[in-house]
C-alpha positions in Angstrom: -15.5 0.8 -31.0 -15.5 -3.1 -31.0 -12.6 -4.6 -29.5 -12.5 -7.0 -33.1 -12.9 -3.4 -35.4 -10.0 -2.1 -33.2 -7.7 -5.0 -34.1 -8.7 -4.5 -37.6 -7.7 -1.4 -37.6 -4.3 -1.8 -36.1 -3.4 -4.9 -38.5 -4.5 -2.4 -41.6 -2.3 0.2 -40.0 0.6 -2.0 -39.3 0.7 -3.7 -43.0 0.9 -0.1 -44.6 3.8 1.0 -42.3 5.3 -2.4 -43.5 4.4 -1.3 -47.2 5.9 2.1 -46.5 9.2 1.1 -45.1 9.9 -2.0 -47.6 9.1 1.0 -50.6 11.5 3.3 -48.6 14.1 0.7 -48.3 14.3 0.1 -51.5 14.9 3.4 -52.8 17.6 4.2 -50.1 19.0 1.0 -51.3 18.9 2.4 -55.0 19.9 -0.1 -57.7 21.7 -3.3 -56.5 24.1 -4.0 -59.5 24.6 -7.9 -59.9 27.8 -9.1 -60.9 25.5 -12.1 -63.3 23.3 -9.7 -64.8 24.1 -8.6 -68.5 21.9 -5.3 -68.1 19.8 -3.6 -65.4 17.1 -0.8 -66.0 17.2 2.2 -63.8 13.3 2.1 -63.1 13.3 5.1 -60.5 15.4 8.0 -59.7 15.1 11.3 -58.1 14.4 14.7 -60.4 14.9 18.3 -60.3 14.2 20.8 -63.0 16.6 23.6 -63.2 14.2 26.5 -64.2 16.8 29.2 -65.1 20.1 26.8 -65.8 22.4 28.3 -63.0 22.5 25.7 -60.7 25.6 23.7 -60.0 26.4 20.4 -58.5 27.6 21.8 -55.1 24.2 23.6 -54.9 22.4 21.0 -56.2 23.5 18.3 -53.8 23.4 20.0 -50.9 19.5 20.4 -51.3 18.7 16.6 -51.9 14.5 17.5 -50.6 14.4 19.6 -53.6 14.1 16.2 -55.6 11.2 14.4 -56.5 11.2 10.5 -57.2 9.8 9.6 -60.3 9.5 6.4 -62.4 11.2 6.0 -65.3 8.3 5.5 -67.5 6.2 8.2 -66.1 9.4 10.8 -66.7 7.7 13.7 -69.5 9.9 13.3 -72.7 8.9 15.9 -74.4 11.1 19.3 -75.7 12.2 21.2 -73.0 15.4 23.2 -73.0 15.8 23.4 -68.8 18.3 21.1 -67.5 17.2 18.1 -65.7 19.4 16.7 -62.3 18.9 13.2 -62.1 19.8 11.8 -58.8 20.0 7.9 -58.1 22.4 5.5 -56.4 24.0 2.1 -57.4 25.3 -0.6 -55.0 27.4 -3.3 -55.1 26.3 -6.2 -53.0 28.6 -8.6 -54.4 32.1 -9.8 -52.5 34.1 -8.8 -55.5 34.8 -5.1 -57.6 32.8 -4.9 -60.7 32.9 -2.4 -63.7 29.8 -0.9 -65.1 28.7 1.2 -67.9 25.9 3.4 -67.5 23.9 4.6 -70.8 21.6 7.3 -70.8 18.9 8.4 -73.0 19.0 8.7 -76.9 21.6 9.1 -79.4 20.5 12.7 -80.2 20.9 14.4 -76.5 23.5 17.4 -76.6 24.2 17.6 -73.3 25.0 15.0 -70.2 27.4 15.2 -67.2 28.1 12.7 -64.9 29.0 13.9 -61.5 30.7 11.5 -58.6 32.0 12.4 -55.6 35.5 11.6 -54.9 36.8 10.3 -51.3 37.8 13.9 -50.1 35.0 15.1 -51.2 35.9 17.1 -54.3 33.4 16.5 -57.4 34.4 14.6 -60.6 32.6 15.4 -63.8 32.8 13.1 -66.6 30.8 15.1 -70.0 29.3 13.3 -73.5 26.4 14.1 -75.9 26.3 15.6 -79.2 28.2 18.6 -77.7 31.3 16.6 -76.8 33.2 15.4 -79.7 33.6 11.6 -79.9 37.1 12.0 -79.1 37.0 13.4 -75.9 34.1 11.3 -74.3 34.7 9.0 -71.7 33.4 6.2 -73.7 32.8 6.2 -77.4 29.6 5.4 -78.4 26.5 6.6 -80.2 24.8 7.1 -76.9 26.0 9.0 -73.8 28.0 6.7 -72.2 30.4 6.5 -68.6 32.2 3.7 -67.0 31.6 3.2 -62.9 33.5 1.2 -61.1 31.9 -0.1 -57.7 33.8 -1.9 -55.1 32.7 -4.7 -53.1 29.7 -3.6 -50.4 30.1 0.0 -52.2 26.8 2.1 -52.3 28.0 5.0 -54.7 25.1 8.1 -55.0 25.3 9.8 -58.8 23.9 13.0 -60.4 23.3 13.6 -63.7 22.7 16.6 -65.7 21.2 16.5 -69.0 20.2 19.3 -71.0 19.1 19.1 -75.1 16.7 20.8 -77.7 15.9 17.4 -78.4 13.3 15.0 -77.3 14.4 14.4 -73.8 14.0 10.9 -73.5 16.4 10.0 -70.1 16.2 6.1 -69.9 19.1 4.6 -68.4 20.4 1.5 -68.2 23.8 -0.3 -66.4 25.6 -2.6 -68.8 28.3 -5.1 -68.4 30.9 -4.1 -70.6 30.8 -6.9 -73.3 27.1 -7.7 -73.2 26.9 -4.0 -74.2 29.7 -4.5 -77.0 27.9 -7.5 -78.3 24.4 -5.9 -78.3 26.2 -3.0 -79.9 27.8 -4.8 -82.4 24.5 -6.8 -83.9 22.4 -3.4 -83.9 25.2 -1.5 -86.0 25.6 -4.9 -88.3 21.9 -4.7 -88.8 21.8 -0.9 -89.5 24.3 -0.8 -91.5 22.8 -3.4 -93.8 19.6 -1.3 -94.0 21.5 2.2 -94.6 23.5 -0.2 -97.4 20.1 -0.9 -99.0 18.8 2.9 -98.8 22.2 4.0 -100.3 22.5 1.3 -103.4 19.1 2.4 -104.1 19.8 5.9 -104.5 23.0 5.4 -106.5 21.2 3.1 -108.6 18.4 5.6 -109.3 21.1 8.4 -109.9 22.9 6.4 -112.8 19.9 5.5 -114.6 19.3 9.4 -113.9 22.4 9.8 -115.9 21.5 7.5 -118.7 17.8 8.4 -119.5 17.8 11.8 -118.2 14.2 11.3 -116.5 14.2 13.7 -113.6 12.1 11.7 -111.3 14.8 9.4 -111.2 17.1 12.2 -109.7 14.8 13.4 -107.3 14.3 9.3 -106.1 18.0 9.0 -105.5 18.5 12.5 -104.1 15.7 11.4 -101.5 17.1 8.5 -100.9 20.6 9.6 -100.2 18.8 12.2 -97.6 16.9 9.5 -95.8 20.2 7.6 -95.4 21.9 10.3 -93.9 18.8 10.9 -91.3 18.7 7.4 -90.5 22.3 7.5 -90.0 21.9 10.2 -87.4 19.0 8.6 -85.7 20.8 5.5 -84.9 24.4 7.4 -83.9 26.8 6.0 -86.9 27.1 9.4 -88.4 27.9 10.4 -84.9 30.6 7.9 -83.8 32.0 7.1 -87.7 31.1 9.4 -90.2 31.9 12.4 -88.3 35.1 13.9 -87.6 36.1 13.0 -83.7 37.6 16.0 -82.8 34.1 18.4 -83.5 31.1 18.4 -81.8 27.9 17.2 -83.6 25.4 20.1 -84.7 22.0 19.0 -83.4 20.9 21.3 -86.3 21.4 18.8 -88.9 18.7 16.5 -87.2 15.7 18.4 -88.0 17.3 19.9 -91.0 17.8 16.7 -93.0 14.4 15.2 -91.6 12.6 17.9 -93.1 14.2 17.7 -96.6 13.7 13.8 -96.2 
C-alpha cells in the first residue's frame, strides 16, 4: 500500500476514534444542568425493559450493562404494560448549589418512581403518577414531578421506573422551579378559558332543552359536558383540582369518557 494511502487510512481511523470518544464522553457526563437555563430536555438516556415486572432497584443498578442507550425521540411510545427502567445522570458544573424539578411524561402515566442513592448506599424512592394521590406526591402537578438538588460539581445517577396502561410517552425535562410555575400558570389559564367555553355551551344547551323540550339540545349539552370532563383529564386539571387529593385517580376514566365523548 502506498505511503499516502496508509497515512489517509491512519487519519480516518484517528478521526473515527475521536468521534467515538467524544460521544462516549458526552454520555458519561450526562446532562449538564446550567443555572441560567429555564428548562433543559433530556435527549438521551439508557433503557431496560422489565419483562416479568419483578426487578427491584438493587438488581437493576447492579447490572448497568443490561441497559441500552436510546434517543428520547426514537423511544417507542405505544401501549406496553411492562415496567420500563430509565437510567441517566445530571451534573451541576457551576460553583453554586441548584434546585431543579424533573418532569416526566404526560398527565396519564400511572406509576412513576424516581430512585436516588444516598451517601450510605441506601436507595431512596419518590413516587408519582395517577396511582399516587396528589397529597402524597413529592410535588403537586398534572404530570409526574420530582425535586432534585445538586451540589457544586456533583454528578448524580438517577433511575426511573415507569409502568402504565396508557401510552408511554417518556419525555423528560429539567425545569427551574419558577420557570415551571410560570409555564404551568399560563397553560392552566388558557386551558381553563377553553374549558369554561365548553361548559358554558353545554349548560346553555341544557337550558334551551328545558324551555323547548327539544331532544337535540339535551344530547348536545351532555356531549359538551362529557368533552369538557375528558379534556380536563387530558390536560391534568381534573386530577389536580377536581379529584380528591387523598385518592388515586382511576385511569379507566380516560377511555371511558373518551369513548362517550
